[in-house]
C-alpha positions in Angstrom: -36.7 -12.8 -14.6 -34.3 -14.1 -11.9 -34.7 -17.5 -10.2 -32.6 -19.1 -7.5 -31.1 -22.6 -7.9 -29.7 -25.1 -5.5 -26.1 -24.2 -4.7 -23.2 -25.3 -2.4 -22.6 -23.7 1.0 -21.2 -20.2 0.7 -22.5 -19.6 -2.8 -25.7 -18.3 -4.4 -26.7 -19.6 -7.9 -29.0 -17.5 -10.0 -30.6 -18.0 -13.4 -31.5 -14.8 -15.4 -33.8 -15.1 -18.3 -34.5 -12.0 -20.5 -37.5 -12.2 -22.8 -37.2 -11.4 -26.5 -39.0 -8.1 -26.1 -36.8 -6.9 -23.2 -33.7 -8.1 -24.9 -34.7 -6.2 -28.1 -35.2 -3.0 -26.1 -31.8 -3.4 -24.5 -30.2 -3.9 -27.9 -32.0 -0.7 -29.1 -30.7 1.2 -26.1 -27.2 0.0 -26.9 -27.6 1.1 -30.5 -28.7 4.6 -29.4 -25.7 4.9 -27.0 -23.0 3.6 -29.3 -24.1 4.4 -32.9 -21.8 7.4 -32.9 -18.7 5.1 -32.7 -19.2 3.6 -36.1 -18.2 5.0 -39.5 -20.5 3.8 -42.3 -19.9 5.0 -45.9 -22.8 7.1 -47.1 -23.9 8.1 -43.6 -22.9 10.9 -41.3 -21.4 9.6 -38.1 -24.1 8.6 -35.7 -26.8 8.6 -38.4 -26.5 5.1 -39.8 -29.6 2.8 -39.1 -29.1 -0.1 -36.7 -29.6 -2.6 -39.5 -26.9 -1.1 -41.6 -24.4 -1.1 -38.8 -25.2 -4.7 -38.0 -24.7 -5.6 -41.7 -21.2 -4.0 -41.6 -20.1 -5.1 -38.1 -22.1 -8.2 -37.5 -25.5 -9.0 -36.1 -24.2 -9.1 -32.5 -22.4 -5.8 -32.6 -24.6 -4.3 -29.9 -24.9 -7.5 -27.8 -22.1 -6.9 -25.3 -23.3 -3.5 -24.1 -26.9 -4.7 -24.1 -25.8 -7.7 -22.0 -24.0 -5.6 -19.4 -27.0 -3.3 -19.2 -29.8 -5.8 -18.8 -27.9 -8.4 -16.6 -26.7 -5.6 -14.2 -30.2 -4.3 -13.9 -31.7 -7.7 -13.1 -28.9 -8.6 -10.7 -29.1 -5.3 -8.9 -32.9 -5.5 -8.6 -32.6 -9.0 -7.1 -30.1 -7.9 -4.5 -32.3 -4.9 -3.6 -35.3 -7.2 -3.1 -33.3 -9.8 -1.1 -31.2 -7.9 1.4 -30.5 -11.0 3.4 -27.8 -12.0 0.9 -24.4 -10.3 1.7 -22.3 -10.5 -1.4 -18.5 -11.2 -1.0 -17.3 -10.8 -4.6 -18.3 -10.1 -8.2 -20.5 -12.9 -9.7 -19.1 -15.4 -12.1 -21.1 -15.2 -15.3 -21.9 -18.0 -17.7 -23.9 -17.3 -20.9 -26.3 -20.2 -21.5 -27.8 -18.7 -24.7 -27.8 -15.3 -26.3 -29.7 -14.9 -29.6 -32.1 -12.4 -31.1 -34.9 -14.2 -29.3 -33.6 -13.6 -25.8 -30.9 -14.2 -23.2 -30.3 -16.9 -20.6 -27.5 -16.4 -18.1 -26.2 -18.3 -15.0 -24.6 -16.4 -12.1 -22.5 -18.0 -9.3 -22.1 -15.5 -6.5 -19.8 -15.9 -3.5 -21.6 -14.9 -0.2 -20.0 -13.3 2.7 -18.8 -16.1 5.0 -20.4 -16.6 8.4 -18.2 -15.6 11.3 -18.4 -17.5 14.5 -16.8 -15.5 17.3 -15.0 -17.1 20.1 -15.3 -15.9 23.8 -14.7 -12.2 24.0 -12.6 -12.4 27.0 -8.8 -12.0 26.9 -5.8 -12.3 29.1 -3.2 -10.4 27.1 -0.3 -8.9 29.0 1.0 -5.4 28.2 4.7 -4.8 28.1 6.0 -2.4 30.7 8.8 -0.5 29.0 12.0 0.6 30.7 14.9 2.7 29.4 18.5 1.4 29.7 21.7 3.5 29.9 22.7 1.9 26.6 19.6 3.4 24.9 20.4 6.8 26.3 24.0 6.6 25.2 22.9 5.7 21.7 20.7 8.8 21.5 23.5 11.0 22.9 25.9 9.5 20.3 23.4 10.4 17.6 23.2 14.0 19.0 27.0 14.2 18.9 27.1 12.9 15.3 24.7 15.7 14.3 27.1 18.2 15.8 30.1 16.9 14.0 32.4 19.1 11.9 34.0 18.2 8.6 37.6 19.2 8.2 39.3 19.1 4.8 42.6 17.1 4.9 45.5 16.1 2.6 45.7 12.6 4.3 44.5 9.5 2.4 40.8 8.8 2.7 39.7 6.2 5.3 36.5 4.5 6.2 34.2 7.1 7.9 35.7 10.0 5.9 33.7 12.0 3.3 35.1 12.3 -0.2 33.9 14.6 -3.0 34.4 12.9 -6.3 33.7 13.0 -10.0 33.0 9.6 -11.6 32.1 8.1 -14.9 31.0 4.5 -15.3 31.1 2.4 -18.5 30.3 -1.2 -19.5 32.3 -2.6 -22.3 33.6 0.9 -23.0 30.2 2.4 -23.3 28.8 4.9 -20.7 25.4 4.0 -19.3 22.5 6.1 -17.9 23.0 7.2 -14.3 26.6 6.2 -14.2 28.2 9.7 -14.3 28.2 12.5 -11.7 30.3 15.5 -10.6 31.0 16.8 -7.1 29.4 13.7 -5.6 29.8 13.6 -1.8 30.3 10.1 -0.5 30.7 8.7 3.0 33.1 5.8 2.8 31.7 2.8 4.6 28.1 3.8 4.0 27.7 1.1 1.3 25.9 3.6 -0.9 27.6 2.3 -4.1 28.0 -1.1 -5.7 29.9 -3.5 -3.5 33.6 -3.0 -4.0 33.4 0.6 -5.2 34.0 2.4 -1.9 36.8 0.1 -0.9 38.8 1.2 -3.9 38.4 4.9 -3.0 39.9 4.2 0.5 43.6 5.3 0.5 43.2 8.0 -2.2 44.0 11.6 -1.6 42.8 14.9 -3.0 43.8 15.1 -6.7 44.2 11.3 -7.1 42.6 9.5 -10.1 41.7 5.8 -10.3 39.7 3.3 -12.4 37.6 1.2 -10.0 36.5 -2.1 -11.4 33.3 -3.5 -10.0 30.6 -6.0 -11.0 26.9 -5.2 -10.8 24.8 -7.7 -8.8 23.0 -10.5 -10.7 19.7 -9.1 -9.3 20.4 -5.4 -10.1 17.1 -3.6 -10.9 18.4 -2.3 -14.2 18.4 -5.5 -16.4 20.9 -4.0 -18.9 23.5 -3.8 -16.1 22.7 -6.9 -14.0 25.7 -9.1 -13.5 28.0 -7.1 -15.8 31.5 -5.8 -15.0 31.9 -2.1 -15.1 34.8 0.5 -15.0 34.4 3.7 -13.0 36.9 6.5 -13.7 37.2 8.4 -10.4 38.7 11.8 -9.6 39.0 12.7 -5.9 38.4 16.5 -5.4 38.2 16.7 -1.7 38.7 14.5 1.4 37.0 15.5 4.7 37.4 13.9 8.1 34.5 14.0 10.5 35.4 15.4 13.9 32.8 14.5 16.6 32.8 16.9 19.6 32.9 15.9 23.3 29.6 15.9 25.3 29.9 19.0 27.5 27.6 21.3 29.3 28.8 24.1 26.9 27.8 22.1 23.8 24.4 21.1 25.3 23.5 24.6 26.3 24.6 25.9 22.8 22.8 23.2 20.7 19.7 22.4 22.9 17.2 24.0 25.2 18.9 22.5 28.2 21.6 24.0 30.5 23.7 20.9 31.1 24.3 17.3 30.2 22.3 15.9 33.2 19.1 17.8 32.3 19.6 16.7 28.6 20.0 13.0 29.7 16.8 13.2 31.8 14.8 14.6 28.8 16.2 11.9 26.5 15.2 9.2 29.0 11.6 10.7 29.2 11.3 10.9 25.4 12.5 7.3 24.9 10.1 6.1 27.6 7.2 7.9 26.0 8.0 6.4 22.6 8.4 2.9 24.0 5.2 3.3 26.0 3.3 4.3 22.8 4.8 1.3 21.0 3.8 -1.0 23.8 0.3 0.3 23.7 0.0 -0.3 19.9 1.5 -3.8 20.4 -1.1 -4.5 23.2 -4.0 -3.4 21.0 -2.7 -5.5 18.0 -2.4 -8.5 20.3 -6.1 -8.1 21.5 -7.2 -8.0 17.8 -5.0 -11.0 16.9 -6.5 -12.9 19.9 -10.0 -12.2 18.8 -9.3 -13.3 15.3 -7.5 -16.4 16.5 -10.5 -17.5 18.5 -13.0 -16.9 15.7 -14.0 -19.4 12.9 -14.3 -18.0 9.4 -14.6 -20.1 6.2 -13.3 -17.8 3.5 -14.3 -18.6 -0.1 -11.1 -18.9 -2.3 -12.5 -16.4 -4.8 -12.8 -13.8 -2.1 -9.1 -14.4 -1.1 -8.0 -14.2 -4.7 -9.9 -10.9 -5.2 -8.3 -9.4 -2.1 -4.9 -10.6 -3.2 -5.3 -8.9 -6.6 -6.4 -5.8 -4.9 -3.4 -5.8 -2.6 -1.0 -6.4 -5.5 -2.6 -3.6 -7.5 -2.3 -1.2 -4.6 1.4 -2.1 -4.3 1.9 -1.6 -8.1 0.3 1.9 -7.8 2.6 2.9 -4.9 5.7 1.6 -6.7 4.6 3.5 -9.8 4.9 6.8 -7.9 8.6 5.9 -7.4 8.8 4.9 -11.1 9.5 1.3 -10.1 8.0 -1.7 -11.9 6.7 -4.6 -9.8 9.1 -7.1 -11.5 12.1 -4.8 -10.7 11.0 -4.6 -7.1 10.7 -8.4 -6.8 14.2 -8.7 -8.3 15.5 -6.2 -5.8 14.0 -8.1 -2.8 15.1 -11.4 -4.3 11.6 -13.0 -4.7 10.1 -15.0 -7.6 6.6 -14.3 -8.8 5.5 -17.6 -7.3 7.0 -16.8 -3.8 5.5 -13.3 -3.9 2.1 -14.7 -4.9 2.0 -17.2 -2.1 2.9 -14.5 0.4 0.1 -12.3 -0.8 -2.4 -15.1 -0.5 -1.5 -15.5 3.1 -1.6 -11.8 3.8 -5.0 -11.5 1.9 -6.5 -14.3 4.0 -5.2 -12.7 7.2 -6.5 -9.2 6.3 -10.0 -10.6 5.3 -10.4 -12.7 8.4 -9.4 -9.7 10.6 -11.8 -7.4 8.9 -14.7 -9.8 9.0 -14.1 -10.7 12.7 -13.9 -7.0 13.7 -17.1 -6.2 11.8 -18.9 -9.1 13.5 -17.7 -7.8 17.0 -19.0 -4.3 16.1 -22.3 -5.7 15.0 -23.0 -8.1 17.8 -22.0 -5.6 20.5 -23.9 -2.6 19.0 -20.7 -0.5 18.7 -21.6 2.6 16.7 -20.8 6.2 16.3 -22.9 9.3 17.0 -23.1 12.7 15.3 -21.8 14.2 18.5 -18.6 12.0 18.3 -18.1 13.0 14.7 -18.5 16.7 15.5 -16.1 16.4 18.5 -13.5 14.9 16.1 -14.0 17.7 13.6 -13.6 20.1 16.5 -10.2 18.5 17.3 -9.1 18.9 13.7 -10.3 22.5 13.6 -8.3 23.3 16.7 -5.1 21.8 15.2 -5.6 23.6 11.9 -6.6 26.9 13.5 -10.0 26.9 11.7 -13.6 26.9 12.6 -15.6 23.7 12.6 -17.7 25.1 9.7 -14.6 25.6 7.6 -13.3 22.1 8.3 -16.7 20.5 7.5 -16.9 22.3 4.1 -13.4 21.1 3.2 -14.1 17.4 4.0 -14.7 15.1 1.1 -16.5 11.8 1.2 -13.2 9.9 1.7 -12.2 12.3 4.6 -15.5 11.8 6.4 -15.3 8.1 5.9 -11.8 8.1 7.4 -12.9 10.1 10.4 -15.9 7.7 11.0 -13.7 4.6 10.7 -11.1 6.1 13.1 -13.8 6.8 15.7 -15.3 3.3 15.3 -11.8 1.6 15.5 -11.0 3.5 18.7 -14.3 2.4 20.3 -13.7 -1.2 19.2 -10.3 -1.2 20.8 -11.7 0.3 24.0 -14.3 -2.5 24.0 -11.7 -5.2 23.6 -9.6 -3.6 26.4 -12.6 -3.7 28.7 -12.8 -7.4 28.1 -9.1 -8.0 29.0 -8.5 -9.3 32.5 
């Protein structure tokens, strides 16, 4: 049985009482489900009577699983029969009593906060991008860098040159993991290595050897090396100077689809303008969303913010794990303490939640929805890009893929709605 109790704003308090009979049935189900986990002398696994298992492992051995089963069932049934309650987070559970005679539990549930939208009318200005000669020159310089030649030389290595080296690092005379390499090609001045290493290679020639003395940074990700002095035995095997060609019609016609420098410059300008225009459009759309969120009033429960924060941190940990990086090492690398990082994540979680809730409210109040025709049209676009039929694409779509397509369509319609309200 579930009863509602008086609760503070934004929360729902429930009392769940399970009778002795229903509780006994839940314990029996728990026994049937879990009896195979217990080894009892004199009985084959899974064949020991409930009473015998309880004598060996305690009278409450099946309580936890029975508790989860019966409380979840009662709570789910309550929500099903009371759809007016929108739940924001998992309930906080307090066991008032749990004996063989029955179960009494109190639940405190955070409700979805009410969202009060501000006026859906905006006056957000969109940037009108232009392209400067400096930007074109920068792109042309990058093009020339990509066409550079590398010429081996007997001259001493200088900043901007490439050197091929063998090196072997040691701390207190002992080599360490990742500190040795052969035929490593290094651009001097790229700051690829520990501070001070590249400067000690400058001036060396092919065949030269040197011991470079450096100190690992205090916040170096590998804790066994952080702050420690190290020696690197270096052998220079090759020095190459980078020769950047002149920008000529001949070079352009050889390396690009254009006949001359002038045509190439025009194309560069058009591409830069297209990129900046797309960026300006994204910034404009983000500004519209930020304006809508700024005007709205949302009183977020702290538990909801904490839950979102934990979700965001877990997501970051998973992404770092793909790169075999621990969260603590990442924080050390970016120079943040756990407290600083936690505070930042709380701010980000609050911002993300408020944005999501405000957009959902706008969608709901303005009846912004998606149709089967719009989903099919999107699938048709995907099919055209992939060179497949719509039927093939539909068969390949999982639940996550379909949800992504629907959210993408909905977000585009929401943005279009916000744009229509901008004067």
